N, C-alpha and C positions, 0 to 999 in steps of 0.2 A: 534371638539375633536374626533369624531368618525373616521374622515378621517385620523387624525394624528396616531391613533392606527393602522389603516390598513397599513399605510406606515411603521410603526415600525415593524409590523409582516412580511411584504415583505422583509424589509432589513435584519431582523434576519434570514429569510429562506435562503437568499443568502449566509450567512456565515455558511459553513458546519463544520469547525474546528476552535475552539477558545481556545487557551491556554493562561492563564493569570498568570504570576509569578509562573510557575510550577517548583518545586524543587524535585530532586531525589538524595538521598545520599546513599552511600554504605560504610560499615565499613570494612576496610582491615587492620587487626591487630589493631594497635592503631590509625591509620590514617583514617580520614573521606574523602572519595572521593565524590566531588560534580559533579555527572554525568550530572545533569541539575541544573543550577543556575539562578532561577527566569526567566525561559524561557517564552517569550510571542510571540504568533504567531497566525495569522488569515489566513485561506484558504477558499476561496469562492467556491461555487458549480461550477464545470466545469473548474476550474483552473488546470494548469500543473505547479507544484512547485518542484524545486529540492532543496535538503538540502545537502550541501557540507561541508566536514571537514575531517581532518586526523584521523587515527586510534586512538581510545581513546578519541575522542572529545565529545562524547555523542550522536552521530548519532543513534546508535542502541537503546539506552535507549529512545530517543525521538520517534523512530518508534514504540517501544513496548508500549509506553503510548498512542500514537495516535491510534494504532491498538487494544487497550484494552487488551493487553497481560500483562500489568503491570499497577500499580496504583501509582500516584504521592504521595510523602510524604507531599507536601504542594502546595498551589495554586489551580487553577480551570481549569478543562478541560470540555468544552461544545461541544457536538457532536450533530449536527442537532437540536440545541436549547435546549438540555436537559443536565444538569450537569451529568457527568459520575458517580459521587458519589451517585446519586439517583437510579442507576441500581443495581439489585441483581447480584450475580455470574451467575445465570442461564440466566438472561437477557443479560449480557455481552457476554456470549457464543453465544447467538442467534445473537447478533450484529456482532460478528466476523464471523459468518457463513453466514449471509445474507447481511450485509451492506458493508463488507470489503473483497476485493480480495487481497491476499498476493502473492507476487512474490519474491523469495529469490535467493541469489547468488548461492547457492548450489542446486537449483532446488527443492529439497525435494520431489522427486518422489518416489513412492514405486516400488522397482525393480521387484517384482513378478506380477505387474499389467501392462497391455498394456497401450499405450497412451490413448486410449479411456476410459479404466477403471480408470485410474488416474484422468481424467477430470470428470468422472461420480461420483467419490467418494463423494465430498461435496454435490452433489444433492441427493444422497442416504441419507446422514445425514439430509438433509432438508425434507426428505420423499416426494420428487417429484415423481409423477407417472412415470412408466417405459416409456410410449410413449413420454411424455414430456422430460424425461431425454435423451432419444435417439436423439430427435430433437435438444436439446440444445448442446449436446456433438458434434454432427455433425456440427452444426452451429459454435461452438467455434473453432473446429479444422480447419474448412474451413477459418475462419477469420485469422488464423495464417499460412495458406497454408500448413497444415499437414494432410489433410483429407486422403491422400493416404498412410499415415504412421500410421493410427489408430490402427492397430493390432500389431504394433511393440512394443517391450519392451524397457525400457530406455537404456539398454546395447547395443541395436541395433541402437541407435540414436546418432548423434553427440551432442556436448555440446550446440550448437545453437538450434538444434532441441529439445533437452530436455527443454531448456528455453522456447521455443515456446509452448511446452506441458504445462509447468508451467503457462504460461500466459493464455492459453486456459482454464485451470482449474480455474484460478482466475476470468475470465470473464463469465464462464458458469453459475454462480449463479446470474448474472446480478447485481453486487454490485454497490452501489452509490460512493464508494471510492476504488481506487486501490493503494495499498502501495507496492512499489518496493524497496527492500533493496539490493543495489549493483547488479542490474540485469545483468550488463555487466562485472562484476568483473572477471569472469573466462573464458572470451571469447576473441578471437582475434579481431583485429580492424574491419575487414570486417563484421564479424558476429555481433559484437557490434552495428555496424551501421544498420544492418538489424533489430536487436531487437529494436533499438530506433525508427526506422520507424514504427514498430507496435505500440509503445506507442504514437507516433504522430497521427496515424490513430485512435486509441482509444480516444485520446483527441479530435480530430475533430468530433467524434461521440457523444461527450458530457460527457465523463467520467472525473471525478475528479481524478487527479493523483498526488501522492506525491512520489518522487523518491529520495532515499538516495544514495549518491555516494561520492567517494574521488577524482573522475576524473573531473577536471575543464571543459574539452571539452564536457563531457556528461552533466554536470550541466548547461552549457550555452544554451543547446537546449530547456530548459524549459522556460515558460513565465517569471517566477520569480525564483531567486536563493536566498536561505537563507544560510548564513554562520554560522557554529557552531564551537566553540573552547572553551575548558575548561568548557563546559556546558552552555556557553552564546551564545545567538542568535543575529545576526545582518543581516539586509537586504543587499544584494549585489547590489551596484549601477551599472547601465549600461550606 
């Protein structure tokens, strides 16, 4: 009996993200939009999963819920074995800051801060000591091959370089989960390929990655692909 319990704990630890019959609705005038319609999804630790769907399919809503930026109307979301509904607002903020690294299509860099200052910002929020902050910033920028651009401002960087800074900012906090929302959406094909190579490298290093995209070629590069349409989720067979 004791052995069975141990096995159950190990199995549960392997599943980082579990969504069960998650629903999210929005009222638009008299119409109710089902952004997520009984969505069910499991993502294990260390997996690289892409979520693909057209505009308005529910991708961003799904990412917001996985990233603890929004709460489902119905269903259950379990992150690292604990139901999200059990967390307070303050605890959810800590999860977003420590457990999850966000990478957005529009980079979301602060124009008045240099590359290294942008990467350092979440570490300041975490109250990491200066010496450790400096080490992590340098390490993160080196991992995305931008250490020589550390003192440059976003306007002095190309779109691909800005996205590299955004990735460096996401990984500097050493998150257990990286959420990327259309990370190649504003980039040309060559730069997109370079950015995807960074995600592959992060995955090889053990990071769990969930990548949202409308691009089927980008989606195919993940270990698994999940299709979302009208708020409904289906596994893509390969």
